[in-house]
N, C-alpha and C positions, 0 to 999 in steps of 0.2 A: 632448534637452537634459538635462544633468546637474544634479542638485540640489546646491545649495550646502550646505556643512556647517552653516551658520547657520540654514537653513530647517528648521522643525520637520517631522517625519515625520507624515503625516496619521494620525489615530486611526481605524483600521479598524473599531473596535467600533460606530461610528455608521453604518457601511455593511455590517454583517454580514447574512448570509443564513442563517437557521437551517435546520438539516437537517429534512426532512419525515419521515425514517425514523429515529425516535428513541424512546427510552424516558425519560419524564420530562425531556425536552429534551436528553438526552445522545445525540449522534449515534452511530449504530451502525457506520457504515462505518469511521471512524477507530479505533474500539475493536477491530473484528474484523480489520483489516488487519495488525495487529502480529504475529499468529501466522504467516501465510504469509511475511511479510517476514523474520521470524526464521528460519524453516525454510529458505527459499531463500537466505538469506545464509550460513547454516552449511553448506549443501550442498557448495560447493566445498572447504571445509575438511575435511569428512568424506571426500570423494574423495581429497584430497591425503594425508590420514592413512592411508587404505587403501593408496595407492601407496607411501608411505614405510615403513609398518610391516608391510605384507602380512598384516594381521589381518582376517579376514572380518567381525568385528564392525563395522568401519567401513564396509564395503560394505552391510551390513544397515542401519546407521544412515543411510547416504546414501539407501538405498531409501525408508525411512520418512520422512526429511526431504523427499524428492521428492514422495511421496504427500501428506503433510501440507501442503506448499507449494501443490500443485495444488488439493486439496480445500478448504483454507482460503481460497485465493485466489478460487476460484469462488464460495464462500459470501459472502466479503466484497464481491466484485464485484457480486453481486446487489443489495446495499444501496447501493453507489455508483451503479449504473445507475439504481436507483429514484430516488435523489436527483437525478441528472442530468435525468431525464425528468419528474420531478414539479415541478421548480423551473425556470421559464422563464428567469430571468436567468442561470442556470448555463450554459445552452446558448449564450449570447451570448459566452462567453469562449473564445477560441481555445485557451487552455491547458487548459480542461476537455476539449475534444475531443482534444487531443494526449495528455493523461493517460489518457483513455478508450482511444484506439488503442494507446498504448504498453502499457497494462495488458492489452489483448487479446493483444498480441504476447508479453508476459511469460507469460501463461497458456498460449499455444501452445507456447512453449519448455518450460514445466513439463510439459505433456502429452507432448511429445516425449521428455522425460527419463524420465517414468514408463513410457512405452511401450518405450523402449530398455532400461530396467533390468528390466522385467517377467520376461523369460525367465531371466536370470542376472545379479543385481545386481553381482557382482564382475567378471565378464567385460565388462560394459558400461562400466566406469569409464574404461578407457584405450582409445582417446583421446577417443571421442565423448561419453561421460558427463561427463568433466571439461570438455570444450569447451562443452557445453550448460550445465553448471552455472556455468561462468565467464561466459558471455554472459548467463545468467540473473541473475547477481550484478550485472553492469553495468546490466541492465534494471531491477532492483530499485532501484538508486540513481537512475536516471532517473525512473522512475514515482513513487518516493517524493519526489523533488525537486519534481516537478510537482504532486503532491498537497499537499505542504507550501506551495507557492506559492499554490495555490487557497485553502488554509485561512488562512495567515498574512498573505498579501499582499492577497488579495481578500475574505477573511472569509466564504468559502463553506462551508456544511455545518458550522457551528460550533454551540456552545451558544446557545440562544435568549436573548439579553440582554434583549430587549423584555419577555419574561415576568418576568424578574428585576426590571425597573423597575416593572412593574405590581404586583408583590408588595410594593412599598415599599422595596426594597433599592437599593443602588447597582449598579454593573456587575458585581459579584461574583455568582456563582451563589447561589441561595437555600439556606439551611441545610436539611438533610434532616430 
């Protein structure tokens, strides 16, 4: 059933689930995930620039983006997995499981890209390196969309609003 434009959107802050893996209530998974997202998003661009300019710099840049995307993705995933298995309500959301499985698929694509590029970063770009980086880009969008839905729609793994209320403030994070 579609929601009428006149009906208010529910306030998810009253239904938030604070991250269990956080520093001073700041969830670590959303902080760490930006680095592999940036690296894996720029990877197809570096591949295309190498093919267009035939400059070995771009092949090396693609190699390092691939390595950074995989290493950063594995590191960020550890914190996301910890939140998923430490917070029971998260496991009840189908979108959390889909985000988890799509993230594993993305990391597998990144690992395949690193493995393919290891012997010769430049020779690996056409056609399979570009293919893997392109599919990886699409997977970054899907995994990011699902992660955003978990955070913004379901209020999962966010800043701990309850603690802010206990400190006498409103729903804004407490001052440092």
